[in-house]
LOKOLGU-667336 format. One line per field, with one value per residue (C-alpha): residue number from 1; residue in one letter; chain; y, z, x. Coordinates in nm, 2 decimals, always signed. Layout:
BEGIN
resi	NUM,...
resn	a,...
chain	A,...
c2	Y,...
c3	Z,...
c1	X,...
***
This chain:
BEGIN
resi	1,2,3,4,5,6,7,8,9,10,11,12,13,14,15,16,17,18,19,20,21,22,23,24,25,26,27,28,29,30,31,32,33,34,35,36,37,38,39,40,41,42,43,44,45,46,47,48,49,50,51,52,53,54,55,56,57,58,59,60,61,62,63,64,65,66,67,68,69,70,71,72,73,74,75,76,77,78,79,80,81,82,83,84,85,86,87,88,89,90,91,92,93,94,95,96,97,98,99,100,101,102,103,104,105,106,107,108,109,110,111,112,113,114,115,116,117,118,119,120,121,122,123,124,125,126,127,128,129,130,131,132,133,134,135,136,137,138,139,140,141,142,143,144,145,146,147,148,149,150,151,152,153,154,155,156,157,158,159,160,161,162,163,164,165,166,167,168,169,170,171,172,173,174,175,176,177,178,179,180,181,182,183,184,185,186,187,188,189,190,191,192,193,194,195,196,197,198,199,200,201,202,203,204,205,206,207,208,209,210,211,212,213,214,215,216,217,218,219,220,221,222,223,224,225,226,227,228,229,230,231,232,233,234,235,236,237,238,239,240,241,242,243,244,245,246,247,248,249,250,251,252,253,254,255,256,257,258,259,260,261,262,263,264,265,266,267,268,269,270,271,272,273,274,275,276,277,278,279,280,281,282,283,284,285,286,287,288,289,290,291,292,293,294
resn	m,k,g,d,m,s,k,r,d,v,s,v,i,g,l,g,p,m,g,r,a,m,a,g,a,f,l,d,k,g,y,r,v,t,v,w,n,r,t,p,g,r,a,d,e,l,v,a,a,g,a,d,l,a,a,t,v,p,d,a,l,a,a,s,e,l,a,v,l,s,l,t,d,h,r,a,m,y,d,v,l,e,p,a,g,h,a,l,p,g,r,v,l,v,n,l,g,s,d,t,p,d,s,a,r,a,a,a,r,w,a,a,g,h,g,a,r,y,l,t,g,g,v,q,a,s,p,p,g,i,g,q,p,g,s,t,t,f,y,s,g,p,r,d,v,f,d,a,h,r,e,t,l,e,v,l,t,g,t,d,y,r,g,e,d,p,g,l,a,a,l,y,y,q,i,g,m,d,l,f,w,t,t,v,l,g,w,l,h,a,l,a,l,a,d,a,h,g,v,r,a,e,d,v,l,p,s,a,s,s,v,l,a,g,m,p,d,f,m,a,f,y,t,g,r,i,d,a,g,e,y,p,g,d,i,d,r,l,t,m,g,v,a,s,a,e,h,v,l,r,t,a,r,d,a,g,v,d,d,a,l,p,a,a,v,v,d,i,f,r,r,g,v,a,a,g,h,g,d,e,s,a,t,s,l,v,e,v,l,k,r,t,t,a
chain	A,A,A,A,A,A,A,A,A,A,A,A,A,A,A,A,A,A,A,A,A,A,A,A,A,A,A,A,A,A,A,A,A,A,A,A,A,A,A,A,A,A,A,A,A,A,A,A,A,A,A,A,A,A,A,A,A,A,A,A,A,A,A,A,A,A,A,A,A,A,A,A,A,A,A,A,A,A,A,A,A,A,A,A,A,A,A,A,A,A,A,A,A,A,A,A,A,A,A,A,A,A,A,A,A,A,A,A,A,A,A,A,A,A,A,A,A,A,A,A,A,A,A,A,A,A,A,A,A,A,A,A,A,A,A,A,A,A,A,A,A,A,A,A,A,A,A,A,A,A,A,A,A,A,A,A,A,A,A,A,A,A,A,A,A,A,A,A,A,A,A,A,A,A,A,A,A,A,A,A,A,A,A,A,A,A,A,A,A,A,A,A,A,A,A,A,A,A,A,A,A,A,A,A,A,A,A,A,A,A,A,A,A,A,A,A,A,A,A,A,A,A,A,A,A,A,A,A,A,A,A,A,A,A,A,A,A,A,A,A,A,A,A,A,A,A,A,A,A,A,A,A,A,A,A,A,A,A,A,A,A,A,A,A,A,A,A,A,A,A,A,A,A,A,A,A,A,A,A,A,A,A,A,A,A,A,A,A,A,A,A,A,A,A
c2	+1.48,+1.19,+1.00,+0.61,+0.50,+0.25,+0.04,+0.38,+0.59,+0.61,+0.83,+0.95,+1.07,+1.29,+1.48,+1.49,+1.42,+1.06,+1.09,+1.39,+1.16,+0.85,+1.07,+1.21,+0.89,+0.77,+1.10,+1.01,+0.71,+0.86,+0.73,+1.01,+1.10,+1.25,+1.41,+1.50,+1.67,+1.88,+2.19,+2.17,+2.42,+2.09,+1.95,+2.27,+2.11,+1.81,+2.00,+2.19,+1.88,+1.72,+1.63,+1.63,+1.82,+1.65,+1.90,+1.67,+1.29,+1.18,+1.38,+1.15,+0.81,+0.87,+0.93,+0.59,+0.22,+0.24,+0.48,+0.50,+0.67,+0.82,+0.95,+0.96,+0.62,+0.46,+0.73,+0.95,+0.72,+0.71,+1.09,+1.15,+0.86,+0.82,+1.13,+0.99,+0.64,+0.66,+0.69,+0.37,+0.07,-0.04,+0.07,-0.07,+0.14,+0.05,+0.23,+0.28,+0.50,+0.32,+0.18,-0.17,-0.49,-0.53,-0.15,-0.28,-0.58,-0.39,-0.12,-0.38,-0.47,-0.13,-0.11,-0.43,-0.30,-0.01,-0.22,-0.14,-0.42,-0.28,-0.42,-0.28,-0.15,-0.08,+0.09,+0.07,+0.34,+0.69,+0.99,+1.02,+0.64,+0.60,+0.54,+0.47,+0.12,-0.11,-0.01,-0.25,-0.23,-0.52,-0.56,-0.79,-0.85,-1.05,-1.19,-1.12,-0.77,-0.74,-0.94,-0.70,-0.39,-0.49,-0.34,-0.04,-0.03,-0.15,+0.25,+0.30,+0.03,-0.31,-0.54,-0.83,-0.97,-1.14,-1.30,-1.27,-1.17,-0.73,-0.74,-0.92,-0.59,-0.39,-0.64,-0.68,-0.34,-0.25,-0.56,-0.33,+0.00,-0.25,-0.33,+0.04,+0.21,+0.02,+0.03,+0.41,+0.43,+0.19,+0.35,+0.71,+0.59,+0.43,+0.78,+0.96,+0.76,+0.80,+1.21,+1.16,+1.07,+1.28,+1.09,+1.19,+1.03,+1.01,+0.78,+0.57,+0.52,+0.27,+0.01,+0.01,+0.00,-0.38,-0.43,-0.43,-0.54,-0.87,-0.90,-1.02,-1.38,-1.36,-1.34,-1.60,-1.85,-1.83,-1.80,-2.26,-2.26,-2.02,-2.15,-2.50,-2.33,-2.46,-2.24,-2.42,-2.26,-2.40,-2.05,-1.83,-1.84,-1.57,-1.57,-1.45,-1.17,-1.05,-0.98,-0.80,-0.61,-0.48,-0.37,-0.15,-0.02,+0.02,+0.21,+0.47,+0.53,+0.60,+0.82,+1.00,+0.94,+0.85,+0.47,+0.37,+0.20,-0.02,-0.08,-0.21,-0.44,-0.56,-0.59,-0.83,-1.07,-1.07,-1.17,-1.49,-1.61,-1.59,-1.80,-2.05,-1.96,-1.94,-2.15,-2.18,-1.89,-1.54,-1.58,-1.75,-1.40,-1.47,-1.65,-1.40,-1.16,-1.35,-1.29,-1.00,-1.14,-1.42
c3	+2.94,+2.95,+3.24,+3.24,+2.90,+2.72,+2.46,+2.25,+2.30,+2.01,+1.98,+1.64,+1.59,+1.26,+1.05,+0.67,+0.50,+0.59,+0.96,+0.94,+0.78,+1.01,+1.35,+1.16,+1.07,+1.48,+1.57,+1.33,+1.51,+1.87,+1.97,+2.20,+1.96,+2.07,+1.79,+1.82,+1.52,+1.49,+1.37,+1.56,+1.35,+1.13,+1.43,+1.44,+1.21,+1.50,+1.77,+1.67,+1.56,+1.93,+1.90,+2.22,+2.10,+2.27,+2.37,+2.37,+2.22,+2.60,+2.64,+2.31,+2.42,+2.75,+2.67,+2.51,+2.46,+2.10,+1.91,+1.52,+1.31,+1.00,+0.94,+0.66,+0.71,+1.02,+1.03,+1.10,+1.37,+1.54,+1.53,+1.72,+1.94,+2.01,+2.23,+2.46,+2.46,+2.85,+2.74,+2.56,+2.76,+2.77,+2.43,+2.11,+1.80,+1.49,+1.18,+0.92,+0.73,+0.41,+0.46,+0.36,+0.52,+0.65,+0.83,+0.94,+1.11,+1.25,+1.42,+1.53,+1.75,+1.86,+1.97,+2.22,+2.34,+2.47,+2.61,+2.35,+2.11,+1.72,+1.44,+1.08,+0.85,+0.45,+0.36,+0.03,-0.01,-0.05,+0.21,+0.09,+0.10,+0.46,+0.65,+0.30,+0.24,-0.03,+0.13,+0.28,+0.49,+0.53,+0.89,+1.05,+1.38,+1.70,+1.62,+1.99,+1.93,+1.59,+1.74,+2.04,+1.81,+1.51,+1.58,+1.64,+1.30,+1.08,+1.15,+0.87,+0.66,+0.62,+0.76,+0.57,+0.84,+0.67,+0.96,+1.27,+1.05,+1.07,+0.79,+0.59,+0.57,+0.44,+0.15,+0.04,+0.03,-0.17,-0.41,-0.45,-0.50,-0.77,-0.94,-0.94,-1.04,-1.32,-1.48,-1.47,-1.58,-1.88,-1.96,-1.96,-2.20,-2.43,-2.46,-2.49,-2.79,-2.91,-2.89,-3.11,-3.37,-3.30,-3.08,-2.77,-2.46,-2.45,-2.77,-2.65,-2.31,-2.50,-2.61,-2.31,-2.04,-2.26,-2.21,-1.87,-1.82,-1.94,-1.72,-1.39,-1.59,-1.76,-1.42,-1.30,-1.62,-1.46,-1.15,-1.04,-1.33,-1.17,-0.81,-0.97,-1.14,-1.48,-1.77,-2.10,-2.41,-2.52,-2.50,-2.52,-2.59,-2.49,-2.81,-2.97,-2.67,-2.73,-3.04,-2.97,-2.71,-2.93,-3.17,-2.91,-2.89,-3.28,-3.26,-2.94,-3.12,-3.47,-3.35,-3.08,-2.78,-2.44,-2.45,-2.13,-2.04,-2.36,-2.34,-1.99,-2.10,-2.41,-2.23,-1.97,-2.25,-2.37,-2.05,-2.03,-2.38,-2.27,-1.93,-2.20,-2.14,-2.49,-2.58,-2.25,-2.16,-2.08,-1.76,-1.68,-1.68,-1.29,-1.30,-1.43,-1.21,-0.91,-0.93,-0.89,-0.95,-1.21
c1	-0.75,-0.98,-1.07,-1.09,-0.97,-1.24,-1.26,-1.46,-1.13,-0.88,-0.60,-0.46,-0.12,-0.07,-0.32,-0.21,-0.53,-0.58,-0.48,-0.78,-1.03,-0.97,-1.01,-1.33,-1.46,-1.44,-1.59,-1.90,-1.91,-1.91,-1.56,-1.39,-1.09,-0.75,-0.56,-0.18,+0.01,+0.28,+0.13,-0.17,-0.38,-0.47,-0.69,-0.91,-1.22,-1.17,-1.15,-1.48,-1.62,-1.57,-1.20,-0.94,-0.64,-0.32,-0.03,+0.24,+0.23,+0.28,-0.05,-0.19,-0.07,-0.19,-0.56,-0.64,-0.48,-0.53,-0.30,-0.36,-0.02,-0.10,+0.25,+0.44,+0.69,+0.86,+1.14,+0.86,+0.71,+1.08,+1.08,+0.76,+0.74,+1.10,+1.08,+0.80,+0.89,+0.81,+0.42,+0.49,+0.43,+0.06,-0.02,-0.14,+0.03,-0.14,+0.09,-0.13,+0.17,+0.31,+0.72,+0.86,+0.83,+1.15,+1.07,+0.75,+0.92,+1.20,+0.96,+0.75,+1.08,+1.13,+0.72,+0.83,+1.13,+0.92,+0.64,+0.36,+0.19,+0.22,-0.04,+0.13,-0.19,-0.18,-0.48,-0.61,-0.80,-0.79,-0.89,-1.24,-1.29,-1.25,-1.52,-1.71,-1.79,-1.59,-1.22,-1.01,-0.68,-0.39,-0.33,-0.04,+0.09,-0.03,-0.34,-0.49,-0.37,-0.59,-0.88,-0.93,-0.91,-1.12,-1.43,-1.25,-1.04,-1.36,-1.47,-1.22,-1.20,-1.30,-1.01,-0.77,-0.60,-0.25,-0.08,+0.17,+0.45,+0.42,+0.58,+0.32,+0.05,+0.32,+0.41,+0.05,+0.03,+0.36,+0.27,-0.03,+0.16,+0.40,+0.08,-0.04,+0.22,+0.36,+0.00,+0.00,+0.32,+0.20,-0.11,+0.05,+0.34,+0.09,-0.09,+0.24,+0.22,-0.09,-0.06,+0.32,+0.02,-0.25,-0.46,-0.62,-0.66,-0.99,-0.99,-0.74,-0.98,-1.23,-0.92,-0.72,-1.03,-1.06,-0.73,-0.70,-1.06,-0.91,-0.63,-0.81,-0.93,-0.56,-0.37,-0.60,-0.59,-0.17,-0.17,-0.22,+0.08,+0.30,+0.23,+0.36,+0.63,+0.52,+0.55,+0.40,+0.45,+0.08,-0.09,+0.19,+0.58,+0.85,+0.99,+0.67,+0.64,+1.01,+0.83,+0.56,+0.80,+1.02,+0.77,+0.61,+1.03,+1.01,+0.64,+0.78,+1.09,+0.96,+0.76,+1.01,+0.84,+1.09,+1.14,+1.29,+1.00,+0.96,+1.33,+1.34,+1.05,+1.27,+1.57,+1.37,+1.24,+1.58,+1.74,+1.47,+1.55,+1.90,+1.81,+1.62,+1.27,+1.19,+1.00,+0.80,+0.54,+0.63,+0.54,+0.84,+0.98,+0.91,+1.20,+1.43,+1.28,+1.35,+1.70,+1.91,+2.24,+2.35
***
């Protein structure tokens, strides 16, 4: 094992594609890197590049004050770290796996109960983007812990500190995933609809890209109004949106395309009208989406 720990030491626990990319980025910047993975063979290339392979999780934790966790979720974190609880006091855990805000808060409390400091991270990059300019990671948790290790964390990506609440980084990450997956699904449904009419994805790409390119301006225009709780029907009205959404639904059904997605959209629009928002902007649907019970 290594000698005295320094700010240039880091441990990476979990060597999926993201963990391997992170460990590689640290090595490239001259850090002394200790790695651990349940399947040791995943570390072979990193060890060849200069990393130390820890035989156990306690060994990995002992090698550095800072331990970067690249695990599937918090359940995986507990599975890996609970048996090594005696090695946690004095350590800083930076969890870059995906999970919910409430799970992140619970994990921070768990870490504190074991004498460790805890930062939540939400990585806005795929493995090839680690160590490259232009990518960002959300962080939240104790400000002094973030500040103390910011230089090291910026080896991986740019950093965007969101606040002391350990759930905030997970929240911002999941908001991004909410937008991403619903957008991807909408695009795929549009392509299925195009295919039903003999139109290729390549033919749809220019018009689809144009629609998406306009979304930042759309969101920027309405964001201030939404924060103010104002939904005037001066630009659009929900009743018009209902008619448009129903046309999409009928087009899908006429083509024999799966209609679950447009049907869900129509249902939400109709609930907005039933709640009295018909003469307001379709952005008033945010009030419907905020409420899960009558």
